[in-house]
BALOBA-1460 file (C-alpha; in Angstrom, 3 decimals):
// residues 217
<rec num="1" residu="m" x="-0.317" y="4.890" z="17.407"/>
<rec num="2" residu="t" x="1.255" y="1.445" z="17.959"/>
<rec num="3" residu="t" x="4.572" y="0.188" z="19.274"/>
<rec num="4" residu="f" x="5.768" y="-3.411" z="19.260"/>
<rec num="5" residu="g" x="9.379" y="-2.844" z="20.185"/>
<rec num="6" residu="k" x="10.661" y="-5.587" z="17.866"/>
<rec num="7" residu="g" x="9.754" y="-6.844" z="14.457"/>
<rec num="8" residu="v" x="8.183" y="-5.148" z="11.449"/>
<rec num="9" residu="t" x="4.683" y="-3.719" z="11.050"/>
<rec num="10" residu="g" x="3.035" y="-2.928" z="7.733"/>
<rec num="11" residu="t" x="0.050" y="-2.956" z="5.356"/>
<rec num="12" residu="p" x="-2.143" y="-0.584" z="7.429"/>
<rec num="13" residu="r" x="-5.666" y="-0.071" z="6.085"/>
<rec num="14" residu="w" x="-8.499" y="2.086" z="7.405"/>
<rec num="15" residu="s" x="-11.874" y="0.463" z="7.962"/>
<rec num="16" residu="p" x="-14.679" y="1.775" z="5.719"/>
<rec num="17" residu="d" x="-16.192" y="3.750" z="8.610"/>
<rec num="18" residu="g" x="-12.814" y="5.131" z="9.680"/>
<rec num="19" residu="s" x="-13.018" y="3.751" z="13.213"/>
<rec num="20" residu="r" x="-10.317" y="1.075" z="13.001"/>
<rec num="21" residu="i" x="-7.056" y="0.213" z="11.295"/>
<rec num="22" residu="v" x="-6.037" y="-3.313" z="10.398"/>
<rec num="23" residu="f" x="-2.378" y="-4.160" z="9.841"/>
<rec num="24" residu="d" x="0.145" y="-6.973" z="10.018"/>
<rec num="25" residu="a" x="3.071" y="-7.213" z="12.429"/>
<rec num="26" residu="h" x="5.906" y="-9.625" z="13.040"/>
<rec num="27" residu="p" x="6.577" y="-9.511" z="16.808"/>
<rec num="28" residu="g" x="7.337" y="-13.227" z="17.031"/>
<rec num="29" residu="a" x="8.015" y="-16.220" z="14.823"/>
<rec num="30" residu="y" x="5.201" y="-15.441" z="12.369"/>
<rec num="31" residu="s" x="3.403" y="-12.424" z="10.970"/>
<rec num="32" residu="t" x="0.055" y="-11.743" z="12.681"/>
<rec num="33" residu="i" x="-3.031" y="-9.659" z="11.797"/>
<rec num="34" residu="y" x="-3.936" y="-6.924" z="14.299"/>
<rec num="35" residu="v" x="-6.682" y="-4.320" z="14.548"/>
<rec num="36" residu="v" x="-6.578" y="-1.090" z="16.540"/>
<rec num="37" residu="a" x="-9.034" y="1.760" z="17.099"/>
<rec num="38" residu="t" x="-8.123" y="4.979" z="15.291"/>
<rec num="39" residu="s" x="-8.646" y="6.773" z="18.605"/>
<rec num="40" residu="g" x="-5.725" y="4.793" z="20.025"/>
<rec num="41" residu="g" x="-5.377" y="1.947" z="22.484"/>
<rec num="42" residu="n" x="-3.828" y="-1.492" z="22.449"/>
<rec num="43" residu="p" x="-3.801" y="-3.424" z="19.162"/>
<rec num="44" residu="r" x="-5.810" y="-6.641" z="19.291"/>
<rec num="45" residu="p" x="-4.550" y="-9.749" z="17.450"/>
<rec num="46" residu="l" x="-7.082" y="-11.357" z="15.112"/>
<rec num="47" residu="t" x="-4.923" y="-14.345" z="14.130"/>
<rec num="48" residu="d" x="-3.099" y="-16.645" z="16.521"/>
<rec num="49" residu="g" x="0.482" y="-16.185" z="15.349"/>
<rec num="50" residu="k" x="0.918" y="-19.859" z="14.461"/>
<rec num="51" residu="a" x="1.312" y="-19.245" z="10.711"/>
<rec num="52" residu="e" x="2.306" y="-16.426" z="8.379"/>
<rec num="53" residu="d" x="-0.773" y="-14.169" z="8.151"/>
<rec num="54" residu="m" x="-0.280" y="-10.848" z="6.364"/>
<rec num="55" residu="m" x="-1.491" y="-8.161" z="3.908"/>
<rec num="56" residu="p" x="-4.968" y="-7.584" z="5.405"/>
<rec num="57" residu="s" x="-7.745" y="-5.601" z="3.738"/>
<rec num="58" residu="w" x="-11.391" y="-4.793" z="4.562"/>
<rec num="59" residu="s" x="-14.604" y="-5.854" z="2.915"/>
<rec num="60" residu="h" x="-16.702" y="-2.960" z="1.594"/>
<rec num="61" residu="d" x="-19.011" y="-3.085" z="4.623"/>
<rec num="62" residu="g" x="-16.299" y="-3.584" z="7.244"/>
<rec num="63" residu="r" x="-17.671" y="-6.948" z="8.368"/>
<rec num="64" residu="w" x="-14.795" y="-9.048" z="7.023"/>
<rec num="65" residu="i" x="-11.039" y="-8.886" z="6.768"/>
<rec num="66" residu="y" x="-9.230" y="-10.619" z="3.909"/>
<rec num="67" residu="f" x="-5.626" y="-11.638" z="4.369"/>
<rec num="68" residu="v" x="-2.862" y="-13.791" z="2.915"/>
<rec num="69" residu="s" x="-1.930" y="-16.896" z="4.902"/>
<rec num="70" residu="r" x="0.446" y="-19.805" z="4.544"/>
<rec num="71" residu="r" x="-1.447" y="-21.931" z="7.069"/>
<rec num="72" residu="s" x="-2.469" y="-24.362" z="4.321"/>
<rec num="73" residu="g" x="1.048" y="-24.544" z="2.868"/>
<rec num="74" residu="d" x="0.933" y="-22.180" z="-0.111"/>
<rec num="75" residu="e" x="0.031" y="-18.502" z="0.031"/>
<rec num="76" residu="q" x="-3.763" y="-18.299" z="-0.190"/>
<rec num="77" residu="i" x="-6.445" y="-15.696" z="0.499"/>
<rec num="78" residu="w" x="-8.496" y="-16.230" z="3.653"/>
<rec num="79" residu="k" x="-11.165" y="-14.120" z="5.324"/>
<rec num="80" residu="m" x="-12.420" y="-13.775" z="8.877"/>
<rec num="81" residu="p" x="-14.939" y="-11.609" z="10.769"/>
<rec num="82" residu="s" x="-13.453" y="-8.202" z="11.536"/>
<rec num="83" residu="n" x="-14.336" y="-8.625" z="15.211"/>
<rec num="84" residu="g" x="-12.556" y="-11.973" z="15.361"/>
<rec num="85" residu="g" x="-13.613" y="-15.545" z="14.686"/>
<rec num="86" residu="a" x="-12.897" y="-18.531" z="12.476"/>
<rec num="87" residu="a" x="-11.070" y="-17.921" z="9.182"/>
<rec num="88" residu="v" x="-12.296" y="-19.367" z="5.878"/>
<rec num="89" residu="q" x="-10.075" y="-20.116" z="2.885"/>
<rec num="90" residu="i" x="-11.131" y="-18.278" z="-0.296"/>
<rec num="91" residu="t" x="-8.578" y="-19.189" z="-2.971"/>
<rec num="92" residu="r" x="-7.062" y="-22.543" z="-3.948"/>
<rec num="93" residu="q" x="-4.626" y="-21.564" z="-6.708"/>
<rec num="94" residu="v" x="-2.311" y="-19.207" z="-4.805"/>
<rec num="95" residu="g" x="-3.330" y="-15.656" z="-3.975"/>
<rec num="96" residu="r" x="-2.058" y="-12.485" z="-2.364"/>
<rec num="97" residu="e" x="-2.838" y="-8.738" z="-2.187"/>
<rec num="98" residu="a" x="-6.638" y="-9.130" z="-2.085"/>
<rec num="99" residu="l" x="-9.074" y="-6.222" z="-2.537"/>
<rec num="100" residu="e" x="-12.870" y="-6.440" z="-2.575"/>
<rec num="101" residu="s" x="-14.847" y="-4.499" z="-5.175"/>
<rec num="102" residu="p" x="-16.900" y="-1.547" z="-3.854"/>
<rec num="103" residu="d" x="-20.183" y="-3.405" z="-4.521"/>
<rec num="104" residu="g" x="-18.996" y="-6.361" z="-2.428"/>
<rec num="105" residu="r" x="-19.524" y="-8.903" z="-5.207"/>
<rec num="106" residu="t" x="-16.001" y="-9.679" z="-6.403"/>
<rec num="107" residu="l" x="-12.650" y="-10.216" z="-4.755"/>
<rec num="108" residu="y" x="-9.645" y="-9.216" z="-6.851"/>
<rec num="109" residu="y" x="-6.218" y="-10.509" z="-5.913"/>
<rec num="110" residu="h" x="-2.765" y="-11.099" z="-7.284"/>
<rec num="111" residu="g" x="-2.194" y="-14.658" z="-8.398"/>
<rec num="112" residu="g" x="1.546" y="-14.651" z="-7.735"/>
<rec num="113" residu="p" x="4.617" y="-14.116" z="-9.922"/>
<rec num="114" residu="e" x="3.824" y="-13.997" z="-13.654"/>
<rec num="115" residu="r" x="0.111" y="-14.631" z="-13.006"/>
<rec num="116" residu="g" x="-1.210" y="-11.075" z="-12.732"/>
<rec num="117" residu="i" x="-4.600" y="-10.121" z="-11.300"/>
<rec num="118" residu="w" x="-7.285" y="-12.747" z="-10.648"/>
<rec num="119" residu="r" x="-10.865" y="-12.543" z="-9.389"/>
<rec num="120" residu="v" x="-13.360" y="-14.740" z="-7.565"/>
<rec num="121" residu="p" x="-17.011" y="-14.098" z="-6.552"/>
<rec num="122" residu="v" x="-17.278" y="-13.189" z="-2.877"/>
<rec num="123" residu="d" x="-20.203" y="-15.580" z="-2.404"/>
<rec num="124" residu="d" x="-18.140" y="-18.533" z="-3.669"/>
<rec num="125" residu="g" x="-17.397" y="-19.416" z="-7.256"/>
<rec num="126" residu="e" x="-14.641" y="-20.180" z="-9.730"/>
<rec num="127" residu="e" x="-11.338" y="-18.339" z="-9.625"/>
<rec num="128" residu="s" x="-10.434" y="-16.774" z="-12.961"/>
<rec num="129" residu="p" x="-7.686" y="-14.476" z="-14.294"/>
<rec num="130" residu="v" x="-8.202" y="-10.970" z="-15.624"/>
<rec num="131" residu="p" x="-6.393" y="-11.578" z="-18.948"/>
<rec num="132" residu="e" x="-5.684" y="-7.916" z="-19.666"/>
<rec num="133" residu="l" x="-3.801" y="-7.609" z="-16.342"/>
<rec num="134" residu="a" x="-1.754" y="-10.799" z="-16.668"/>
<rec num="135" residu="p" x="1.570" y="-8.871" z="-17.019"/>
<rec num="136" residu="m" x="1.054" y="-6.946" z="-13.771"/>
<rec num="137" residu="p" x="3.709" y="-7.948" z="-11.203"/>
<rec num="138" residu="p" x="3.057" y="-8.166" z="-7.440"/>
<rec num="139" residu="s" x="3.461" y="-4.623" z="-6.116"/>
<rec num="140" residu="r" x="0.703" y="-3.558" z="-3.660"/>
<rec num="141" residu="y" x="0.458" y="-0.384" z="-5.795"/>
<rec num="142" residu="w" x="-3.076" y="-0.922" z="-7.062"/>
<rec num="143" residu="t" x="-6.653" y="-0.335" z="-5.989"/>
<rec num="144" residu="v" x="-10.139" y="-1.357" z="-7.114"/>
<rec num="145" residu="t" x="-12.923" y="1.155" z="-7.816"/>
<rec num="146" residu="s" x="-16.462" y="0.733" z="-9.135"/>
<rec num="147" residu="r" x="-15.295" y="1.486" z="-12.692"/>
<rec num="148" residu="g" x="-11.948" y="-0.227" z="-12.860"/>
<rec num="149" residu="i" x="-8.509" y="-0.844" z="-11.388"/>
<rec num="150" residu="y" x="-5.771" y="1.749" z="-10.913"/>
<rec num="151" residu="f" x="-2.247" y="0.359" z="-10.819"/>
<rec num="152" residu="a" x="1.409" y="1.282" z="-11.180"/>
<rec num="153" residu="p" x="3.274" y="-1.075" z="-13.518"/>
<rec num="154" residu="l" x="6.580" y="-0.378" z="-11.734"/>
<rec num="155" residu="s" x="8.566" y="-0.606" z="-14.946"/>
<rec num="156" residu="t" x="12.083" y="0.774" z="-14.709"/>
<rec num="157" residu="g" x="12.176" y="4.535" z="-15.097"/>
<rec num="158" residu="s" x="8.394" y="4.806" z="-15.485"/>
<rec num="159" residu="r" x="6.256" y="7.486" z="-13.844"/>
<rec num="160" residu="e" x="3.051" y="6.067" z="-15.233"/>
<rec num="161" residu="f" x="-0.134" y="5.149" z="-13.468"/>
<rec num="162" residu="r" x="-2.655" y="3.118" z="-15.416"/>
<rec num="163" residu="f" x="-6.398" y="2.578" z="-15.249"/>
<rec num="164" residu="f" x="-8.029" y="-0.641" z="-16.433"/>
<rec num="165" residu="d" x="-11.651" y="0.098" z="-17.350"/>
<rec num="166" residu="f" x="-14.083" y="-2.706" z="-16.532"/>
<rec num="167" residu="q" x="-16.475" y="-1.630" z="-19.301"/>
<rec num="168" residu="t" x="-14.106" y="-1.102" z="-22.211"/>
<rec num="169" residu="r" x="-11.520" y="-3.668" z="-21.028"/>
<rec num="170" residu="l" x="-8.833" y="-1.200" z="-22.108"/>
<rec num="171" residu="p" x="-6.020" y="0.266" z="-20.016"/>
<rec num="172" residu="g" x="-5.319" y="3.977" z="-20.081"/>
<rec num="173" residu="s" x="-2.329" y="5.781" z="-18.596"/>
<rec num="174" residu="w" x="-1.047" y="9.148" z="-17.492"/>
<rec num="175" residu="n" x="2.316" y="10.241" z="-16.119"/>
<rec num="176" residu="n" x="4.353" y="12.956" z="-14.460"/>
<rec num="177" residu="r" x="7.022" y="13.267" z="-17.127"/>
<rec num="178" residu="s" x="5.883" y="16.689" z="-18.348"/>
<rec num="179" residu="r" x="5.878" y="18.236" z="-14.865"/>
<rec num="180" residu="p" x="7.880" y="16.037" z="-12.480"/>
<rec num="181" residu="d" x="7.525" y="18.644" z="-9.737"/>
<rec num="182" residu="r" x="3.736" y="18.268" z="-9.743"/>
<rec num="183" residu="p" x="1.526" y="15.271" z="-9.090"/>
<rec num="184" residu="a" x="-0.627" y="13.752" z="-11.815"/>
<rec num="185" residu="r" x="-4.311" y="14.546" z="-11.365"/>
<rec num="186" residu="q" x="-7.244" y="12.438" z="-12.478"/>
<rec num="187" residu="r" x="-10.945" y="12.562" z="-11.643"/>
<rec num="188" residu="h" x="-11.874" y="9.958" z="-9.088"/>
<rec num="189" residu="p" x="-13.700" y="7.209" z="-11.040"/>
<rec num="190" residu="d" x="-16.750" y="7.636" z="-8.792"/>
<rec num="191" residu="d" x="-16.614" y="11.430" z="-9.381"/>
<rec num="192" residu="r" x="-16.406" y="12.221" z="-5.675"/>
<rec num="193" residu="a" x="-13.036" y="13.979" z="-5.824"/>
<rec num="194" residu="p" x="-9.931" y="14.177" z="-7.967"/>
<rec num="195" residu="v" x="-7.176" y="11.709" z="-7.299"/>
<rec num="196" residu="t" x="-3.657" y="12.973" z="-6.878"/>
<rec num="197" residu="a" x="-0.825" y="10.532" z="-7.554"/>
<rec num="198" residu="n" x="2.667" y="11.440" z="-6.451"/>
<rec num="199" residu="c" x="5.375" y="9.319" z="-8.084"/>
<rec num="200" residu="e" x="8.840" y="9.260" z="-6.623"/>
<rec num="201" residu="l" x="11.748" y="7.714" z="-8.506"/>
<rec num="202" residu="v" x="14.321" y="6.342" z="-6.095"/>
<rec num="203" residu="n" x="17.071" y="3.726" z="-6.080"/>
<rec num="204" residu="g" x="18.343" y="4.523" z="-9.544"/>
<rec num="205" residu="g" x="15.028" y="5.008" z="-11.301"/>
<rec num="206" residu="t" x="12.785" y="2.248" z="-9.953"/>
<rec num="207" residu="m" x="9.430" y="3.479" z="-8.684"/>
<rec num="208" residu="d" x="9.685" y="1.997" z="-5.199"/>
<rec num="209" residu="e" x="7.295" y="4.351" z="-3.492"/>
<rec num="210" residu="t" x="3.953" y="5.635" z="-4.759"/>
<rec num="211" residu="r" x="1.380" y="7.564" z="-2.821"/>
<rec num="212" residu="t" x="-2.188" y="8.108" z="-3.971"/>
<rec num="213" residu="h" x="-4.332" y="10.691" z="-2.202"/>
<rec num="214" residu="s" x="-7.976" y="11.633" z="-2.606"/>
<rec num="215" residu="v" x="-8.403" y="15.374" z="-2.162"/>
<rec num="216" residu="s" x="-11.416" y="17.643" z="-2.195"/>
<rec num="217" residu="g" x="-11.949" y="20.108" z="-4.944"/>
């Protein structure tokens, strides 16, 4: 769908309506946020390439794009209109890997090494940690649903996926150890479809690659 010739592209994410994909690319001195139509065409830069801008994600309604930037010095979460425009800084205490909750009220993000998952109200408010997820390392292997957060702890030799329930504040887990040839299956937390999680152990037992698919049935 896209070709830059040089540099690295990554972190692709579909827009909520499925019409666009946002991603980061490194064609020059700094990583830049791009958006492209799923029907094809030329990617359009949303950031100016004058600072490291990376790891984009969509708001629940597709109006905003969150991303990590070093334009203020440290890695912080910023957001900008998905059609382009001025960016606004969201976090002040270091942030990366941001995901908005499905109801659009809360932004969850990783607070950096040894800080785990944090949250901040979308409409402005105080940043605060999620204490139960403090041990979670930066990984990009997590997602936010209306009922909780799915994540892979990435511990050595582990095939586990875990679910942190917002209501009970307790993590649950399941794994592929009993049938490594088959993916783990779990009802989607919104009961739309089961979730299939394929865990691959590579590089001597570290779970470096995890794929999560929503399938009908």
